[in-house]
C-alpha positions as CSV (number, residue, x, y, z in Angstrom):
1,F,-0.7,-3.7,-12.5
2,S,-4.4,-4.3,-13.0
3,A,-7.0,-1.5,-12.1
4,A,-7.5,-3.1,-8.8
5,D,-3.8,-3.4,-8.1
6,V,-3.4,0.4,-8.9
7,A,-6.5,1.2,-6.6
8,K,-5.0,-0.8,-3.8
9,L,-1.5,0.9,-4.0
10,V,-3.0,4.5,-4.3
11,M,-5.4,3.8,-1.4
12,I,-3.0,2.0,1.0
13,M,0.7,3.2,0.1
14,G,-0.6,6.7,-1.3
15,I,-3.2,7.8,0.9
16,G,-2.7,5.6,3.9
17,G,0.9,6.5,4.1
18,V,0.3,10.3,3.8
19,I,-2.6,10.1,6.6
20,C,-0.2,8.0,8.9
21,T,2.8,10.4,8.4
22,V,0.9,13.5,9.1
23,G,-0.9,11.7,12.0
24,I,2.5,10.9,13.6
25,I,3.6,14.5,13.2
26,L,0.2,15.9,14.5
27,N,-0.2,13.5,17.7
28,T,3.5,14.2,18.4
29,A,2.7,17.7,18.5
30,L,-0.4,17.1,20.6
31,L,1.7,15.1,23.1
32,F,4.2,18.1,23.4
33,V,1.3,20.5,24.0
34,F,0.0,18.0,26.8
35,S,3.6,17.9,28.4
36,R,3.4,21.7,28.9
37,L,0.1,21.3,30.9
38,R,-0.7,19.8,34.3
39,I,-3.3,17.2,33.3
40,R,-2.8,14.4,35.9
41,D,-5.7,15.3,38.0
42,T,-8.2,16.4,34.8
43,N,-10.0,14.3,32.3
44,L,-7.6,15.4,29.5
45,I,-5.6,12.3,30.7
46,Y,-7.8,10.3,28.3
47,L,-6.5,12.4,25.5
48,V,-3.1,11.9,26.4
49,F,-3.2,8.0,26.3
50,L,-5.2,8.3,23.2
51,A,-2.5,10.4,21.3
52,C,0.0,7.8,22.3
53,F,-2.0,4.9,21.1
54,D,-2.9,6.8,18.1
55,I,0.8,7.1,17.1
56,A,1.3,3.4,17.8
57,V,-1.6,2.7,15.4
58,E,-0.3,4.9,12.7
59,I,3.4,3.3,13.1
60,C,1.8,-0.3,12.9
61,F,-0.3,0.5,10.0
62,I,2.7,1.4,7.9
63,L,4.6,-1.7,9.1
64,V,1.8,-4.1,8.6
65,F,0.0,-2.7,5.2
66,I,2.5,-0.8,3.5
67,I,5.6,-2.9,3.8
68,K,3.6,-5.8,2.6
69,L,2.7,-4.1,-0.5
70,V,6.3,-3.1,-1.2
71,W,7.3,-6.9,-1.3
72,E,4.1,-8.0,-3.0
73,Y,4.0,-5.5,-5.9
74,F,7.6,-4.6,-6.2
75,G,9.4,-8.0,-5.4
76,N,11.6,-6.3,-2.6
77,Y,13.0,-9.4,-0.8
78,S,14.4,-7.5,2.3
79,A,10.8,-6.0,2.8
80,Y,9.5,-9.6,2.6
81,L,11.9,-11.0,5.3
82,L,11.4,-8.0,7.3
83,W,7.4,-8.4,7.1
84,R,7.4,-12.2,7.6
85,E,9.9,-12.0,10.5
86,L,7.8,-9.5,12.6
87,S,4.4,-9.5,11.0
88,L,2.9,-11.3,13.9
89,L,4.2,-8.7,16.4
90,Y,3.3,-5.8,14.1
91,S,-0.4,-7.2,13.5
92,L,-1.0,-8.1,17.3
93,S,0.2,-4.4,18.5
94,L,-2.0,-2.9,15.7
95,Q,-5.1,-4.8,16.8
96,T,-4.4,-4.4,20.4
97,V,-3.8,-0.6,20.3
98,I,-6.9,-0.2,18.1
99,A,-9.2,-2.2,20.5
100,S,-7.8,-0.2,23.6
101,S,-8.2,3.3,21.8
102,V,-11.8,3.1,21.3
103,Y,-12.5,2.2,24.8
104,F,-10.5,5.4,26.0
105,I,-13.1,7.4,23.8
106,V,-15.9,5.0,25.8
107,A,-14.1,6.0,29.2
108,A,-14.1,9.7,28.5
109,S,-17.8,9.5,27.4
110,L,-18.6,7.6,30.7
111,D,-16.7,10.2,32.5
112,R,-18.6,12.9,31.0
113,Y,-22.0,11.2,31.6
114,M,-21.1,10.9,35.2
115,T,-20.2,14.6,35.4
116,S,-23.6,15.3,33.8
117,I,-25.5,13.5,36.6
118,G,-23.4,15.4,39.3
119,R,-20.9,12.5,40.2
120,K,-17.4,13.6,39.3
121,F,-14.7,11.1,38.3
122,R,-11.4,11.2,40.6
123,S,-8.2,10.8,39.3
124,R,-8.1,7.2,40.5
125,D,-11.2,6.4,38.7
126,R,-9.8,7.8,35.5
127,F,-6.8,5.5,35.7
128,L,-9.0,2.5,36.6
129,A,-11.0,3.3,33.5
130,I,-7.8,3.5,31.3
131,S,-6.5,0.2,32.8
132,C,-9.8,-1.4,32.1
133,A,-9.5,-0.1,28.3
134,V,-6.1,-1.5,27.9
135,M,-7.2,-4.9,29.7
136,I,-9.9,-5.1,27.1
137,G,-7.7,-4.7,24.2
138,C,-5.4,-7.2,25.7
139,L,-8.0,-9.9,26.4
140,T,-9.6,-9.7,23.1
141,K,-6.5,-9.4,20.9
142,L,-3.3,-11.2,22.6
143,P,-4.8,-14.5,22.1
144,F,-4.1,-13.7,18.4
145,Y,-0.4,-14.8,19.0
146,I,-1.4,-18.3,19.7
147,E,-3.8,-18.6,16.7
148,V,-1.1,-18.2,14.0
149,E,2.4,-19.3,13.7
150,K,5.3,-18.7,11.4
151,V,6.4,-21.4,9.1
152,V,10.0,-21.6,7.4
153,Y,10.3,-23.7,4.2
154,E,14.2,-24.2,4.2
155,E,13.9,-25.7,0.8
156,C,12.7,-22.5,-0.5
157,E,15.3,-20.2,0.8
158,G,15.9,-16.9,-1.2
159,T,12.3,-17.0,-2.7
160,F,9.0,-15.5,-1.7
161,S,7.9,-18.8,-0.4
162,Y,10.6,-19.1,2.2
163,K,8.4,-18.0,5.0
164,D,4.7,-18.1,5.6
165,I,2.0,-17.4,8.4
166,E,-0.5,-20.2,9.1
167,R,-3.1,-20.9,11.5
168,T,-2.6,-23.2,14.4
169,N,-4.7,-26.0,15.5
170,V,-6.4,-23.9,18.0
171,T,-8.3,-22.3,15.4
172,K,-9.6,-25.3,14.2
173,S,-11.8,-25.8,17.3
174,E,-15.4,-24.6,15.9
175,F,-16.2,-23.3,19.6
176,Y,-13.0,-21.2,19.6
177,S,-13.1,-19.9,16.1
178,Q,-16.8,-19.2,16.1
179,V,-17.7,-18.3,19.7
180,Y,-14.5,-16.3,20.8
181,M,-12.7,-15.3,17.5
182,F,-15.8,-14.4,15.5
183,Y,-18.8,-13.5,18.0
184,T,-16.8,-12.3,21.1
185,R,-14.3,-10.2,19.3
186,N,-16.8,-8.5,17.0
187,I,-19.4,-7.8,19.8
188,V,-16.7,-6.3,22.2
189,N,-14.5,-4.6,19.6
190,V,-17.1,-3.5,17.1
191,F,-20.6,-3.3,18.3
192,L,-20.4,-2.6,22.0
193,P,-18.3,0.5,21.5
194,F,-20.8,1.9,19.1
195,L,-23.6,1.2,21.3
196,L,-21.8,2.4,24.5
197,L,-20.8,5.8,22.7
198,L,-24.1,6.5,21.4
199,L,-25.9,5.7,24.9
200,F,-23.4,7.7,27.0
201,N,-23.4,10.7,24.7
202,L,-27.2,10.9,24.3
203,A,-27.7,10.4,28.0
204,A,-25.2,13.1,28.9
205,V,-26.5,15.7,26.4
206,H,-30.0,15.0,27.8
207,N,-29.1,15.3,31.4
208,L,-27.0,18.5,30.8
209,S,-29.7,20.2,28.8
210,R,-32.4,19.3,31.4
211,Q,-30.2,20.4,34.3
212,R,-28.4,23.2,32.5
213,R,-25.6,22.7,35.0
214,P,-22.5,25.2,34.9
215,D,-20.0,22.3,35.3
216,V,-16.9,22.3,33.3
217,L,-16.5,18.9,31.8
218,I,-13.0,19.3,30.6
219,E,-11.3,20.8,33.7
220,K,-8.8,23.9,33.6
221,V,-5.4,23.0,33.5
222,R,-2.4,25.4,34.3
223,L,0.5,26.2,32.1
224,P,3.8,26.8,33.4
225,P,5.4,30.2,33.0
226,P,5.9,32.1,31.0
227,L,2.7,31.0,29.1
228,P,-0.4,33.0,29.7
229,P,-2.8,32.1,32.4
230,P,-5.3,29.1,31.8
231,L,-8.5,29.6,30.3
232,S,-11.6,27.8,31.6
233,L,-13.5,25.8,29.0
234,S,-17.1,26.6,28.9
235,L,-19.7,23.6,28.8
236,Q,-20.4,24.1,25.4
237,D,-16.8,23.8,24.4
238,A,-16.2,20.8,26.5
239,S,-19.3,19.1,25.0
240,R,-18.5,20.1,21.4
241,T,-15.0,18.6,21.9
242,L,-16.2,15.1,23.0
243,I,-19.3,15.1,20.6
244,A,-16.8,15.8,17.8
245,L,-14.4,13.1,18.9
246,V,-17.1,10.5,19.2
247,S,-18.7,11.5,15.9
248,T,-15.3,11.3,14.0
249,Y,-15.0,7.7,15.4
250,L,-18.5,6.8,14.4
251,L,-18.3,8.1,10.9
252,T,-15.0,6.6,10.2
253,N,-15.8,3.3,11.4
254,T,-19.3,2.9,10.2
255,L,-18.0,1.1,7.0
256,H,-16.2,-1.4,9.1
257,L,-19.4,-1.9,11.3
258,C,-21.4,-2.5,7.9
259,I,-18.8,-5.1,6.9
260,T,-18.9,-6.9,10.2
261,V,-22.7,-7.0,9.9
262,V,-22.4,-8.5,6.5
263,E,-20.1,-10.9,7.8
264,F,-22.4,-11.8,10.4
265,I,-25.6,-12.3,8.5
266,A,-24.3,-13.1,4.8
267,N,-20.7,-14.3,4.9
268,D,-21.1,-15.9,1.5
269,L,-21.4,-12.6,-0.1
270,T,-17.8,-11.9,1.0
271,L,-16.8,-14.7,-1.1
272,Q,-18.9,-14.1,-3.9
273,Y,-17.9,-10.5,-4.3
274,S,-14.4,-11.0,-2.9
275,E,-12.7,-8.1,-5.3
276,W,-15.4,-5.7,-3.6
277,Y,-15.0,-7.0,-0.1
278,T,-11.2,-6.7,-0.2
279,F,-11.7,-2.9,-1.7
280,F,-14.1,-1.8,1.0
281,S,-11.9,-3.7,3.9
282,D,-9.0,-1.7,2.7
283,L,-11.1,1.4,2.6
284,S,-12.4,0.7,6.1
285,S,-8.7,0.5,7.3
286,I,-8.0,3.8,5.7
287,L,-11.0,5.5,7.2
288,A,-10.3,4.0,10.7
289,V,-6.6,5.3,10.7
290,S,-7.8,8.7,9.4
291,A,-9.5,9.1,12.7
292,T,-6.4,9.1,14.7
293,A,-4.9,11.9,12.4
294,L,-7.8,14.2,13.0
295,R,-7.5,14.5,16.9
296,L,-5.3,17.7,16.9
297,P,-7.6,19.4,14.3
298,V,-10.8,18.3,16.2
299,Y,-9.5,19.8,19.4
300,F,-8.2,23.0,17.8
301,A,-11.8,23.6,16.2
302,T,-13.9,22.7,19.0
303,N,-12.1,23.3,22.3
304,G,-11.1,26.9,23.1
305,M,-8.6,26.1,25.9
306,M,-6.6,23.8,23.5
307,R,-6.9,26.1,20.8
308,S,-5.2,28.9,23.2
309,H,-2.5,26.6,24.4
310,I,-1.7,25.4,20.7
311,R,-1.4,28.9,19.7
312,C,0.5,29.8,22.6
313,I,3.2,27.0,22.2
314,F,3.4,27.0,18.5
315,F,2.5,30.4,17.3
316,P,3.7,32.8,20.2
317,S,3.0,36.4,19.2
């Protein structure tokens, strides 16, 4: 293996595999915590959907990236057949859940902003926001299924050229490939979430600082017996939680944003420095998936109510 190959294997299979495994465990534990709470009418509902989609992201990352490396670098034909057979489904699922997940965070930020100006979200509003997030993910990513197709070369059966993935005629349309695939998707899935998260959170912090309202942004929930009575979150706790959640997303996706900007303004550089482009693209994927594994530690560190519930459930005295 070359140095670049070793770096890729360590980054994707080693670091990425560990992050995804830990993330699946932590997010499953987080769902168990949420299952013990009555959260249907609280804004914790966003975090429930986020945890579910985070698990899907981590599973799809393993299936899309790690299995591909197994057959590419170690010549495992079974992994090759599995990946070629289901790679379209894996990739489509991964892209859709990632696109939807970020809009769950946007929806939570909007909820928080509305609370800061005295207009509380109702349960119906929250489920509408969640539905819109899923719809955005589907509308921007599901067409990927008609953009590529699986091709079988019968004469190459038994080799690694037996099956391949090729672009369909749809992508040969300049309007579709440029306007929809490149500009629309990157604006909706990359630039717009960054902008909305920054605006909503800056506006919410400004309004809350100015008004000094005593509202609780993450509402109290009740634990079923025999767990101790619920704790009300302070405004400071609630603000810290969402700010930390948003900051984690922004920090771990900044590299992806930079790569997208380069693709926009100087796409020739991605060809000129293809090895570095591949390296930073892989690194951006690792950083993005690492955010999904950090949810529970973030909630534990910044949210007094969640910290209390986690301790009561997993570390009862």
